[in-house]
C-alpha positions in Angstrom: 3.8 1.4 -13.2 3.9 -1.8 -11.3 0.9 -3.9 -10.5 0.9 -2.8 -6.9 1.1 0.9 -7.7 -1.8 0.4 -10.0 -3.8 -1.3 -7.3 -2.9 1.5 -4.9 -3.9 4.1 -7.4 -7.3 2.4 -8.0 -7.8 2.2 -4.3 -7.1 5.9 -4.1 -9.8 6.5 -6.7 -12.2 4.3 -4.9 -11.7 6.3 -1.6 -12.3 9.6 -3.4 -15.5 8.1 -4.7 -16.5 7.0 -1.3 -16.2 3.3 -1.8 -14.0 2.4 1.1 -14.8 -1.3 0.9 -13.6 -1.4 -2.7 -10.4 0.4 -1.7 -9.9 -2.1 1.2 -10.3 -5.0 -1.3 -7.7 -3.5 -3.7 -5.2 -2.8 -1.0 -5.6 -6.3 0.5 -4.8 -7.6 -3.0 -1.7 -5.3 -3.1 -0.4 -6.6 0.2 -1.0 -10.2 -0.9 1.2 -9.5 -4.0 3.8 -7.7 -2.0 3.8 -7.8 1.8 6.8 -5.4 2.0 4.8 -2.5 0.3 4.5 -0.1 3.2 2.3 2.2 1.0 -0.3 -0.5 0.7 -0.3 -1.2 4.5 -0.7 2.6 5.1 -3.7 2.6 2.7 -5.2 -0.2 4.6 -4.7 1.7 7.9 -6.8 4.5 6.3 -9.7 2.4 5.1 -9.8 -0.3 7.8 -13.1 -1.3 9.2 -12.0 -0.7 12.9 -9.7 1.5 14.9 -7.8 -1.7 16.0 -7.4 -2.9 12.4 -6.1 0.6 11.5 -3.6 0.4 14.2 -2.5 -3.1 13.2 -1.9 -2.0 9.5 -0.1 1.2 10.5 2.2 -0.9 12.7 3.0 -3.2 9.9 3.9 -0.2 7.8 6.0 1.2 10.7 8.1 -2.1 10.8 8.8 -1.7 7.2 9.7 2.1 7.2 10.1 3.1 10.8 11.5 6.6 9.9 9.3 7.6 7.2 7.4 10.8 8.1 4.0 9.7 6.7 4.2 6.4 8.3 4.8 8.1 11.7 1.9 10.4 11.0 -0.5 7.6 10.2 0.7 5.5 13.1 0.1 8.4 15.5 -3.3 8.9 14.1 -4.2 5.2 14.3 -3.0 5.0 17.9 -5.1 8.0 18.9 -8.2 6.4 17.0 -7.6 3.1 18.8 -7.3 4.6 22.2 -10.5 6.8 21.8 -12.4 4.2 19.8 -12.9 6.9 17.2 -12.4 6.9 13.5 -11.9 10.5 12.5 -10.3 11.7 9.3 -6.6 12.1 9.0 -5.5 15.3 7.3 -2.2 16.3 5.8 -0.8 19.6 4.4 0.1 17.8 1.2 -3.3 16.9 -0.1 -2.4 17.2 -3.7 1.0 16.6 -5.4 2.4 19.7 -7.0 4.7 20.0 -10.0 7.6 19.9 -7.7 6.3 16.8 -6.2 5.2 14.4 -9.0 2.5 11.9 -8.3 5.1 9.1 -8.4 7.2 10.7 -5.6 4.2 10.9 -3.3 2.1 7.8 -4.1 0.3 7.7 -0.8 -0.9 11.4 -0.4 -4.5 10.4 -1.2 -4.8 8.0 1.7 -3.4 10.5 4.1 -5.8 13.2 2.9 -9.0 11.4 2.1 -11.2 9.2 4.2 
């Protein structure tokens, strides 16, 4: 597991524990290490302190992976939150990886499912 993957995993654990500030700190560290890690940018979109910051982070992920379905879902969510000034929870049908989808294949499911 790479350093960034470990940081993202720890950020997911922080989100699940309700510590969004810690998650944000870990994800900022991840993007400082690798600004091309779209998963870290998506994570930041989910734990950002404001709807505008969420949108900025989601747009960054979209520039890196413009056709990724999860990127598009988070981007649409962030655009809606920014336009309404709201910060509601984003949900997904893939909240937990299954045996057919190992955790490594879906590293960002936590951030799409948990606020």
